[in-house]
C-alpha positions in Angstrom: 167.7 49.9 88.2 167.3 46.4 89.7 166.7 45.8 93.4 169.4 44.3 95.5 167.7 40.9 95.4 167.5 41.0 91.6 171.1 42.1 91.3 172.2 39.2 93.4 170.3 36.7 91.3 171.8 38.1 88.1 175.2 37.9 89.6 174.8 34.3 90.5 173.5 33.5 87.0 176.5 35.1 85.4 178.9 33.3 87.7 177.7 29.8 86.7 180.4 27.9 84.8 180.0 25.6 81.9 180.4 22.4 83.9 177.6 23.5 86.4 175.4 24.5 83.4 175.9 21.1 81.9 174.9 19.3 85.0 171.8 21.5 85.4 170.8 20.8 81.8 171.0 17.0 82.5 168.7 17.5 85.4 166.2 19.4 83.2 166.4 16.8 80.5 165.3 14.1 83.1 162.4 16.3 84.2 161.2 16.9 80.7 161.2 13.1 80.0 158.7 12.5 82.8 155.0 12.4 82.3 154.3 14.7 85.2 155.6 18.2 84.2 155.0 19.8 87.5 156.2 22.8 89.5 159.8 21.4 89.7 160.0 21.6 85.9 158.6 25.1 85.8 161.0 26.3 88.4 164.0 24.7 86.7 163.1 26.2 83.3 162.7 29.6 84.9 166.2 29.2 86.3 167.6 28.1 83.0 166.1 31.1 81.2 167.7 33.4 83.7 171.1 31.8 83.3 171.2 32.0 79.5 169.7 35.5 79.3 171.8 37.1 82.0 175.0 37.2 80.0 175.9 39.0 76.7 177.7 36.0 75.3 176.1 32.9 73.9 175.6 30.0 76.3 175.8 26.4 75.0 173.2 23.8 75.8 173.4 20.1 75.3 171.7 19.0 72.0 169.5 16.5 74.0 168.2 19.4 76.2 167.4 21.5 73.1 165.6 18.6 71.5 163.5 18.0 74.6 162.6 21.7 74.8 161.4 21.5 71.2 159.4 18.3 71.9 157.8 19.8 75.0 156.8 23.0 73.1 155.2 20.7 70.4 153.1 18.6 72.9 149.4 19.3 72.3 148.5 18.8 76.0 151.5 20.8 77.4 150.6 23.5 80.0 150.8 27.0 78.5 153.3 28.2 81.1 155.7 25.5 80.1 155.3 26.2 76.4 156.0 29.9 77.0 159.2 29.0 79.0 160.4 26.6 76.3 159.8 29.3 73.7 161.7 31.9 75.6 164.7 29.6 76.1 164.8 28.6 72.5 164.5 32.2 71.3 167.4 33.2 73.6 169.5 30.4 72.0 168.8 31.5 68.4 170.3 31.3 66.0 171.0 27.6 66.7 171.8 24.9 64.2 170.2 22.2 66.4 166.7 23.7 66.1 164.3 21.5 64.0 160.8 22.7 64.9 158.1 21.2 62.7 155.8 24.0 61.7 153.4 21.9 59.6 152.4 19.5 62.4 151.3 22.3 64.8 147.5 22.7 64.9 146.7 24.9 67.8 147.0 28.6 66.9 148.5 29.6 70.2 151.1 26.9 69.7 151.6 28.1 66.2 152.4 31.6 67.4 155.0 30.3 69.8 156.7 28.1 67.3 156.7 31.0 64.8 158.4 33.3 67.2 161.2 30.8 67.6 161.6 30.4 63.9 161.6 34.1 63.2 164.3 34.6 65.8 166.5 32.2 63.8 166.7 34.7 61.0 165.9 33.9 57.4 167.7 30.5 57.4 166.3 28.2 54.6 163.6 30.8 54.0 161.9 30.2 57.4 160.2 33.6 57.2 158.4 32.7 54.0 157.5 29.3 55.5 156.1 30.9 58.6 154.1 33.4 56.6 152.6 30.7 54.4 151.8 28.6 57.5 149.9 31.5 59.1 148.0 32.1 56.0 146.9 28.5 55.7 145.7 28.7 59.3 143.8 31.9 58.5 142.1 30.1 55.5 141.2 27.0 57.6 138.6 28.8 59.8 139.2 26.6 62.8 135.9 25.7 64.5 137.3 25.2 67.9 140.2 26.3 70.1 142.0 29.7 70.3 141.2 32.2 67.5 143.4 33.9 65.0 144.4 36.7 67.3 147.6 34.8 68.3 148.7 34.6 64.7 148.2 38.2 63.6 151.3 39.5 65.4 153.3 36.8 63.7 151.8 37.9 60.3 152.7 41.5 61.0 156.3 40.5 61.7 156.5 38.4 58.5 155.2 41.3 56.4 158.0 43.6 57.8 160.8 41.0 57.6 159.9 39.7 54.1 157.4 41.9 52.2 157.5 39.7 49.1 156.3 36.6 51.0 152.6 36.9 50.1 150.9 36.3 46.7 148.2 38.5 45.3 145.3 36.3 46.3 146.7 35.9 49.8 147.0 39.7 50.2 143.4 40.0 49.0 142.2 37.4 51.5 143.9 39.1 54.5 142.6 42.5 53.4 139.1 41.1 53.5 139.6 39.6 56.9 140.9 42.9 58.3 137.9 44.8 56.9 135.6 42.3 58.8 137.5 42.5 62.0 137.9 46.3 62.0 134.4 47.3 61.0 132.1 44.5 62.1 133.2 43.5 65.6 130.3 42.9 68.1 129.0 45.7 70.2 128.1 43.3 73.0 130.5 42.4 75.8 131.7 38.8 76.0 130.2 36.1 78.3 132.0 35.3 81.5 134.2 32.2 81.4 132.1 30.4 84.1 129.3 31.2 86.5 129.1 30.5 90.2 126.3 28.4 91.8 124.4 31.4 93.1 124.6 33.5 89.9 121.4 33.9 88.0 121.1 33.7 84.2 120.1 37.4 84.2 123.3 38.4 85.9 125.4 36.6 83.4 123.9 38.3 80.4 126.6 40.4 78.6 126.0 44.1 78.6 126.7 46.6 75.7 130.1 48.0 74.9 130.6 51.5 76.2 132.7 54.6 75.4 135.3 56.0 77.7 132.9 58.4 79.2 130.4 55.6 80.1 127.9 56.2 77.3 126.7 53.2 75.4 128.5 52.8 72.1 126.3 53.5 69.1 129.0 53.2 66.5 131.3 50.3 65.6 133.8 48.8 68.1 137.4 50.2 68.3 140.4 49.8 70.5 139.1 52.6 72.6 135.8 50.9 73.4 135.4 49.6 76.9 133.8 46.7 78.6 134.1 44.0 81.3 134.9 41.2 78.9 135.6 40.9 75.2 134.6 38.6 72.4 137.0 37.0 70.0 136.1 39.3 67.1 136.7 42.3 69.4 140.2 40.9 70.3 140.8 40.5 66.5 139.7 44.1 66.1 142.4 45.3 68.5 145.1 43.0 66.9 144.0 44.2 63.4 144.5 47.8 64.3 147.9 47.1 65.7 149.1 45.7 62.3 147.1 48.0 60.1 149.8 50.6 59.2 152.4 47.9 58.4 149.8 46.1 56.2 148.7 49.3 54.4 152.4 50.0 53.5 152.8 46.4 52.3 149.6 46.3 50.2 149.7 49.8 48.9 149.1 50.8 45.3 152.8 50.6 44.4 153.8 47.6 46.5 156.0 47.2 49.6 158.2 50.1 50.5 156.8 52.4 47.8 156.2 55.2 50.3 159.6 55.2 51.9 160.7 58.0 49.5 157.8 60.2 50.7 157.5 61.8 47.3 153.9 62.7 47.2 154.2 65.1 44.4 152.6 62.8 41.8 149.6 61.9 44.0 149.2 65.4 45.4 149.3 66.8 41.9 145.8 65.5 41.4 144.3 67.5 44.3 142.4 69.7 41.8 140.2 66.7 41.2 140.0 65.8 44.8 137.9 68.8 45.7 135.1 67.5 43.5 135.5 63.9 44.7 132.8 62.3 46.7 133.0 59.6 49.3 133.4 56.1 47.9 131.5 54.5 50.8 128.5 53.8 48.7 130.3 52.0 45.9 131.4 48.4 45.8 135.2 48.7 46.1 138.0 46.2 45.6 139.3 44.6 48.8 142.4 46.9 49.1 140.4 50.1 48.5 137.7 48.9 50.8 140.3 48.3 53.5 141.7 51.8 53.1 138.1 53.2 53.4 137.5 51.2 56.6 140.9 52.3 58.0 140.0 55.9 57.3 136.6 55.5 59.2 138.3 53.7 62.0 140.9 56.5 62.5 138.2 59.2 62.3 136.3 57.3 65.0 139.4 57.1 67.2 139.9 60.8 66.9 136.3 61.4 68.0 136.6 59.0 70.9 139.8 60.6 72.1 137.9 63.8 72.8 135.8 62.0 75.3 136.6 62.2 79.0 136.0 59.4 81.6 133.2 60.2 84.1 134.0 59.8 87.8 131.6 57.0 88.2 133.0 55.2 85.2 136.5 55.6 86.5 135.7 53.8 89.7 133.8 50.9 88.1 135.8 47.7 87.6 136.4 47.0 83.9 138.5 44.6 81.8 140.4 45.8 78.8 142.6 44.1 76.3 146.2 44.0 77.4 147.0 47.2 75.5 144.4 49.0 77.6 145.3 47.7 81.0 147.8 50.4 81.8 145.3 53.2 81.3 142.6 52.1 83.7 143.4 54.3 86.6 144.4 57.3 84.5 141.1 57.8 82.8 142.4 56.0 79.7 144.4 59.1 78.8 147.6 57.2 77.9 145.7 54.8 75.7 143.9 57.7 74.0 147.2 59.4 73.2 148.8 56.2 71.9 145.8 55.5 69.7 145.9 59.1 68.4 149.5 58.7 67.4 148.8 55.6 65.5 145.6 57.0 63.9 147.5 60.0 62.6 150.3 57.9 61.2 147.7 55.6 59.5 146.0 58.7 58.0 149.3 59.9 56.7 149.8 56.6 54.9 146.3 56.7 53.5 146.7 60.3 52.2 149.9 59.4 50.5 148.4 56.4 48.9 145.1 58.1 47.8 145.0 61.9 47.8 141.2 61.9 48.1 141.6 61.1 51.8 143.6 64.3 52.3 140.7 66.5 51.6 138.5 64.4 54.0 141.1 64.4 56.8 142.2 68.0 57.0 139.4 69.5 59.0 139.5 67.0 61.9 143.4 67.0 62.0 143.5 70.8 62.1 141.0 70.8 64.9 142.9 68.1 66.7 146.2 70.1 66.4 144.4 73.2 67.7 143.1 71.2 70.7 146.4 69.5 71.6 149.0 72.2 71.0 148.3 73.8 74.4 148.2 70.5 76.3 151.7 69.6 77.7 150.5 66.0 78.3 149.8 65.5 74.6 153.1 66.5 73.1 153.8 63.1 71.7 150.7 63.3 69.5 152.0 66.6 68.0 155.0 64.7 66.4 152.9 62.6 63.9 150.7 65.7 63.3 153.7 67.8 62.4 154.9 65.0 60.1 151.5 65.0 58.4 151.4 68.8 57.9 155.0 68.7 56.6 154.1 66.0 54.1 150.9 67.7 52.9 151.0 71.2 54.1 151.6 72.9 50.8 148.7 71.2 49.1 146.5 71.5 52.2 147.2 75.2 52.7 148.5 74.6 56.2 151.2 76.9 57.7 153.7 74.1 58.4 156.3 76.7 59.3 154.2 77.7 62.3 153.7 74.1 63.3 157.4 73.5 63.3 158.2 76.7 65.1 155.8 75.7 68.0 157.2 72.2 68.0 160.9 73.2 68.3 160.3 76.2 70.7 158.2 74.9 73.5 158.5 71.1 73.7 162.3 70.7 74.2 162.4 73.5 76.8 159.6 72.1 78.9 159.9 68.3 78.3 163.7 67.7 77.9 163.6 65.4 81.0 161.2 62.9 79.4 163.4 60.1 78.0 160.7 58.6 75.8 159.8 61.9 74.3 163.4 62.9 73.8 164.1 59.7 71.8 160.9 60.1 69.7 161.5 63.8 69.1 165.1 63.3 67.9 164.0 60.3 65.8 161.3 62.5 64.3 163.9 65.1 63.3 166.3 62.4 61.9 163.7 60.4 59.9 162.0 63.5 58.4 164.9 65.5 57.3 163.7 65.2 53.7 160.4 66.9 54.7 162.2 69.9 56.2 163.4 71.1 52.8 161.6 74.4 53.0 161.9 74.7 56.8 165.5 73.5 57.4 166.5 76.9 58.7 163.9 76.5 61.5 165.4 73.1 62.4 169.0 74.5 62.3 168.2 77.6 64.4 166.6 75.3 67.0 169.8 73.4 67.8 170.2 74.9 71.3 166.8 73.4 72.3 167.6 70.1 70.7 170.9 70.0 72.6 168.8 70.1 75.8 167.5 66.6 74.9 171.1 65.5 74.3 172.5 67.1 77.4 170.0 65.4 79.7 169.8 62.0 77.8 173.3 61.8 76.3 174.0 58.0 76.5 170.9 56.8 74.6 170.8 59.8 72.2 174.4 60.1 71.2 174.1 57.7 68.2 170.9 59.5 67.1 172.7 62.9 67.2 175.7 61.4 65.2 173.2 61.0 62.4 171.3 64.2 62.9 174.2 66.6 63.6 175.4 66.8 59.9 172.0 68.2 59.0 172.1 70.8 61.8 175.6 72.0 60.9 175.4 75.2 58.9 178.0 77.9 58.0 175.8 80.6 59.6 175.5 78.8 63.0 178.7 76.8 63.0 180.6 78.9 65.5 177.7 79.1 67.9 177.1 75.4 67.6 180.8 74.6 68.4 180.6 76.7 71.5 177.4 74.9 72.5 179.0 71.5 72.0 182.0 72.4 74.1 179.6 73.8 76.8 177.3 70.7 76.7 178.3 69.4 80.2 177.7 72.9 81.6 174.3 72.8 80.0 173.5 69.5 81.7 174.4 71.1 85.1 172.2 74.1 84.3 169.2 71.9 83.4 169.7 70.1 86.7 169.5 73.4 88.5 166.5 74.4 86.5 164.6 71.3 87.6 165.7 71.7 91.2 164.4 75.3 91.1 161.1 74.4 89.6 158.1 75.7 91.6 156.2 72.4 91.2 158.7 69.5 91.2 157.5 66.1 90.4 156.9 63.5 93.1 159.9 61.5 91.9 162.9 63.9 91.5 164.5 63.8 88.1 167.9 64.8 89.4 170.5 63.2 91.6 169.2 63.7 95.1 172.5 62.6 96.7 174.2 65.7 95.3 173.7 68.8 97.5 174.6 72.0 95.7 173.2 74.9 97.6 175.8 77.3 96.3 175.0 76.4 92.7 171.3 76.9 93.4 171.9 80.3 94.9 174.0 81.3 91.8 171.2 80.1 89.5 168.8 82.4 91.3 171.2 85.3 91.6 170.2 88.2 89.2 173.8 88.9 88.5 174.2 85.6 86.6 170.7 85.5 85.1 171.9 86.7 81.8 174.5 84.0 81.4 172.0 81.3 82.5 169.4 82.6 80.1 171.9 82.5 77.3 173.0 79.0 78.1 169.3 77.9 78.2 168.2 79.9 75.1 165.6 78.1 72.9 167.2 79.0 69.6 170.4 80.3 68.0 170.9 84.0 69.0 173.7 84.9 66.5 175.9 86.1 69.4 178.6 84.4 71.4 178.8 84.7 75.2 181.8 83.5 77.1 180.6 81.2 79.9 183.8 80.9 81.9 182.1 82.4 85.0 179.5 79.7 84.9 182.2 77.0 84.6 183.6 78.0 88.0 180.1 78.5 89.6 178.9 75.0 88.5 182.1 73.2 89.2 180.6 71.4 92.3 178.2 69.7 89.9 181.1 68.2 87.8 180.9 65.0 89.8 177.2 64.5 88.9 176.8 61.2 87.0 174.6 62.8 84.3 177.2 65.6 83.7 180.0 63.0 83.5 178.0 60.9 81.0 177.4 64.0 78.9 181.1 64.9 79.0 181.9 61.5 77.6 179.7 62.1 74.5 181.2 65.4 73.5 184.4 64.2 71.8 182.5 61.9 69.4 180.0 64.7 68.6 182.9 67.1 68.0 184.4 64.7 65.4 181.0 64.5 63.6 180.5 68.3 63.7 183.9 69.0 62.1 183.4 66.4 59.5 180.2 68.1 58.5 181.1 71.7 58.8 184.3 71.5 56.8 182.1 70.5 53.8 180.4 73.9 53.9 183.1 76.1 55.4 184.7 78.9 53.3 188.1 80.4 54.0 186.8 83.0 56.5 184.8 80.4 58.5 187.9 78.1 58.5 189.9 80.9 60.1 187.2 81.5 62.7 187.0 77.9 63.6 190.8 77.6 64.1 190.7 80.7 66.3 187.8 79.3 68.3 189.8 76.1 68.9 192.7 78.0 70.3 190.5 80.4 72.3 188.4 77.7 74.0 191.5 75.5 74.9 191.7 77.3 78.2 188.0 77.7 78.8 186.4 74.3 79.3 184.0 73.0 82.0 186.1 71.3 84.7 184.5 67.8 84.5 186.9 65.0 85.4 188.9 63.9 82.3 186.8 66.1 80.0 189.6 68.6 79.0 192.1 65.9 78.1 189.6 64.1 75.7 188.6 67.4 74.1 192.2 68.5 73.6 192.9 65.4 71.6 189.9 66.2 69.3 190.8 69.9 69.0 194.4 69.1 68.1 193.5 66.7 65.3 190.9 69.1 64.0 193.3 72.0 64.0 195.6 70.0 61.7 192.6 69.1 59.5 191.7 72.8 59.2 195.3 73.7 58.3 195.4 70.9 55.7 192.1 72.2 54.3 193.5 75.8 54.1 197.3 75.9 54.4 197.4 79.7 54.2 195.6 79.8 57.5 199.0 79.9 59.3 200.1 83.1 57.5 196.7 84.7 57.8 196.5 84.0 61.6 200.1 84.7 62.3 199.4 87.3 65.0 196.9 85.1 66.8 199.2 82.1 66.7 202.1 84.1 68.1 199.8 85.3 71.0 198.8 81.7 71.6 202.4 80.5 71.8 203.3 83.4 74.1 200.5 82.7 76.6 200.6 78.9 76.9 199.7 78.1 80.5 199.5 74.6 81.7 201.3 73.3 78.7 201.5 69.7 80.0 197.7 69.5 80.1 197.3 70.9 76.6 200.4 69.2 75.2 198.5 67.6 72.3 197.0 70.9 71.1 200.3 72.8 71.5 202.1 70.0 69.5 199.6 70.3 66.7 199.9 74.1 66.5 203.8 73.9 66.5 203.8 71.2 63.8 201.4 73.2 61.6 203.6 76.2 61.8 206.6 74.2 60.7 204.7 72.6 57.9 202.7 75.4 56.4 204.7 78.6 57.2 206.4 78.6 53.8 206.2 80.4 50.5 205.3 77.0 49.0 201.8 77.3 50.6 201.4 81.1 50.7 203.3 83.7 48.7 202.6 86.2 51.5 205.0 84.4 53.9 208.0 86.7 54.6 211.3 86.2 56.3 210.2 88.6 59.0 207.3 86.3 59.9 209.5 83.3 60.0 211.9 85.1 62.3 209.1 86.1 64.7 207.8 82.6 64.9 211.3 81.3 65.4 211.8 83.6 68.4 208.5 82.6 69.9 209.1 78.9 69.5 212.7 79.2 70.8 211.4 81.0 73.9 208.8 78.3 74.3 211.4 75.5 74.0 213.6 77.2 76.6 210.6 77.6 78.9 209.6 73.9 78.7 213.1 72.7 79.2 214.3 75.4 81.6 217.6 75.6 79.7 219.8 77.1 82.4 223.2 75.9 83.7 221.7 73.7 86.4 218.5 72.9 84.5 216.9 69.5 84.0 214.1 68.7 81.6 210.7 69.3 83.3 207.8 67.0 83.3 206.8 67.9 79.7 206.0 65.2 77.1 209.0 64.5 75.0 206.8 64.8 71.9 206.5 68.5 72.5 210.2 68.9 72.7 210.9 66.9 69.6 208.3 68.8 67.6 209.6 72.1 68.8 213.1 71.2 67.7 211.9 70.0 64.3 209.8 73.1 63.6 212.8 75.4 64.6 215.0 73.5 62.2 212.3 73.7 59.4 212.1 77.5 59.9 215.9 77.8 59.9 216.1 76.0 56.6 213.8 78.7 55.1 215.8 81.6 56.7 219.4 80.4 56.6 220.6 83.2 58.9 219.0 81.3 61.7 221.0 78.1 61.1 223.9 78.9 63.5 221.5 79.8 66.2 219.5 76.6 65.6 222.6 74.4 65.6 223.7 75.9 68.9 220.3 75.2 70.4 220.2 71.7 69.1 223.6 71.0 70.5 222.4 72.1 73.9 219.3 69.9 73.7 221.5 66.9 72.8 223.8 67.5 75.7 220.9 68.1 78.0 219.3 64.8 76.9 222.5 63.0 77.7 222.7 64.5 81.2 222.2 62.0 84.0 220.0 64.5 85.9 217.4 64.4 83.1 216.4 60.8 83.9 214.4 61.9 86.9 211.9 63.7 84.8 211.8 61.6 81.6 211.9 57.9 80.8 214.9 56.5 79.0 212.8 56.2 75.8 211.9 59.9 76.0 215.5 60.9 76.5 216.6 58.7 73.6 213.9 60.2 71.3 215.1 63.7 72.1 218.7 62.8 71.7 218.2 61.0 68.4 216.0 63.8 67.0 218.6 66.5 67.9 221.4 64.5 66.2 219.4 64.0 63.0 218.5 67.7 62.8 222.1 68.8 63.4 223.3 66.6 60.6 220.8 68.0 58.2 221.6 71.6 59.1 225.3 70.9 58.1 223.9 70.7 54.6 221.5 73.6 54.2 220.5 72.8 50.6 219.6 69.3 51.5 217.8 70.5 54.6 215.7 72.9 52.6 215.0 70.1 50.0 213.8 67.7 52.8 211.9 70.1 55.0 210.4 72.3 52.3 209.9 70.2 49.1 208.3 71.8 46.1 204.8 70.9 45.0 206.2 68.7 42.2 208.3 66.7 44.7 205.2 66.1 46.8 203.4 64.4 44.0 203.0 60.6 44.2 205.5 60.0 41.4 208.4 61.0 43.6 207.4 58.4 46.2 206.7 55.5 43.8 209.6 55.8 41.4 212.9 54.8 43.0 214.9 56.6 40.3 213.6 60.0 40.9 215.2 62.7 43.0 213.4 62.5 46.3 214.1 58.8 47.2 217.7 59.2 46.1 218.0 62.3 48.3 216.5 60.6 51.3 218.8 57.6 50.9 221.8 59.9 50.8 220.7 61.9 53.8 220.1 58.6 55.7 223.6 57.4 55.0 225.0 60.8 56.2 222.9 60.7 59.4 224.1 57.1 60.1 227.7 58.2 59.6 227.3 61.2 61.8 225.7 59.0 64.5 228.6 56.6 64.4 231.1 59.4 65.1 229.3 60.3 68.4 231.2 59.5 71.6 229.9 56.3 73.3 
């Protein structure tokens, strides 16, 4: 997070009102109109950028201020720092109708890139993206003799290709392909000259040396992004920029045009592999520009893979060097981070090449297999294994690679060991989500690995929740649905267990990954206690086991960790994930699985991890999903009659589970009928009636001196309605129900009840009791209203005012109103 000073500055920026901002803009406008754009101007622009970027909503600037910012950006002699600040402010204000930057009048390539970034931030208004693309291409064709090189424009060109693939014409595509070939393959192998020499420096000392490899050896092959040196020439910078946009450009200029490979259907290309074995390298032939670019890209990636196997020597590590910006972060780590990043990109580029031209597949396999064998045992290189796995999934069948073993290794070890890495977690889940179509033959491996994938979710729930919303439907399967539902309900408990696992690690990192302010010695002792090892091992299992373990003992043991911020964040994500899970699993659930899911909902209602507010949110989801399951299979109520009776007879803490109890009671009244299941008997109806009657008496404590307890009035009204529905289907129960409803009406009118319920709640109970009593005085009408036939439930009976159902409802309404009018005031 931000430091205290930074937080203070942000707070001040957000508190600035429109009037203050208007005055500040007037001051900046005066500064921008002076000839001397000095430190005061820089400081004021920095403050303005902080003000407009510190809030989520759009700040308004005066038109004069915006015009002056544009004019300053377009000044040829304007200092670079001021141009960058003007660009950042204008980008933050986009989209803005007041912008009118003139692209055609900008000559300097650095200035062109800044102007282009503002125009692209505007969106594709008036085809700005196409105009920017054409302007960059004109600059690339012009071959400027002086000034900054094209390297400032290549990132803009890469962005244009992604935003608007149809911008370039055929001849322009050919031109840029030729340029990329030159930059990637023929960059200089000599270091660049220093910018200036001192008085005492000799000409010999200023002579540039050769480019070297990471291990300090003099480079004998062509220059790549992994080559090292003190200073770099312009063509070497273009080499680095060209590689950064290579994959996007190959996708754009592929054999079938932009976006052709998004389907990843390589069957047609890979069907020609029989001819690939006899194919020879095309390096010696004169190739068209696009094919030549693919050949150079292949050689470049092969060289990167070879360079990544080099290790920096101790003397080389201590020597001062200068890298391009992309390399700066790896200087003090032996360039290992840079090597891994380049390997990831190289494998992705090779994947594109092999899908565009199957002849590259035969030439790539040996080095990629060797690379996978070298990296699969290196924990620091796990991010490189993801693109390798994608490659083998795409081409494994043709290449005779055991992609099943690759996936098994990927899903077994990495999540268990690296769940605490946020970047890896995001990339791993994104890899699973984006490559579901490639898992066609290995989907079972992915689905069985959901316990390991849930470790990423449990530790990184806020940023990964949306990713899992998309991935979860693919993981949901009839064979693992019950185990997955248990795992989702226990997700906060899993977060607490992962926290303890890190705290118990024999070699903790220098910077703890857990909340150091939380002291939980009792939880750590329980984690190490052999008595609970079995439960912890089950909770931290790497894949689905096919068995269900009740983790209630762990809920109590880990309760001190419920206040941990990471556990609380995970608990907030569970209701959303439960909704997604049920939406997916009901698509594949048969009758038996539907029954099991309903029983699981009831059974887990009293066994949830005690995180603050967690149970209440989960109960709301479980109640709605129980009703959805009953609607999906109405006979569920009859088939699970014994279990439902046990649930109603053992409801503890009803007030906390009121939403779930209400849904169960309503489902009984709605679906316990011969209309939905011929197996429904009068005996079953009588048993449910007695259980519900006892529950109603329990929640209302219906004794001579009783008052209504602090129970939601919805529970009482639904219980009364369900009892009336059951009485209408077994008319021997009508006198008993009428007596009970009369008592409830009198109880709701009692002055003592106002202490436990609001007036609105008392009125709802009183009104419902009156309506139900009126209906029970006409048993045939009650049965018609509460248990309509299938024909009467059809839409025609609700649309046609002359049919029986609307007529019956109007008649009943009049009778209810008449009965209500006879009540004593």
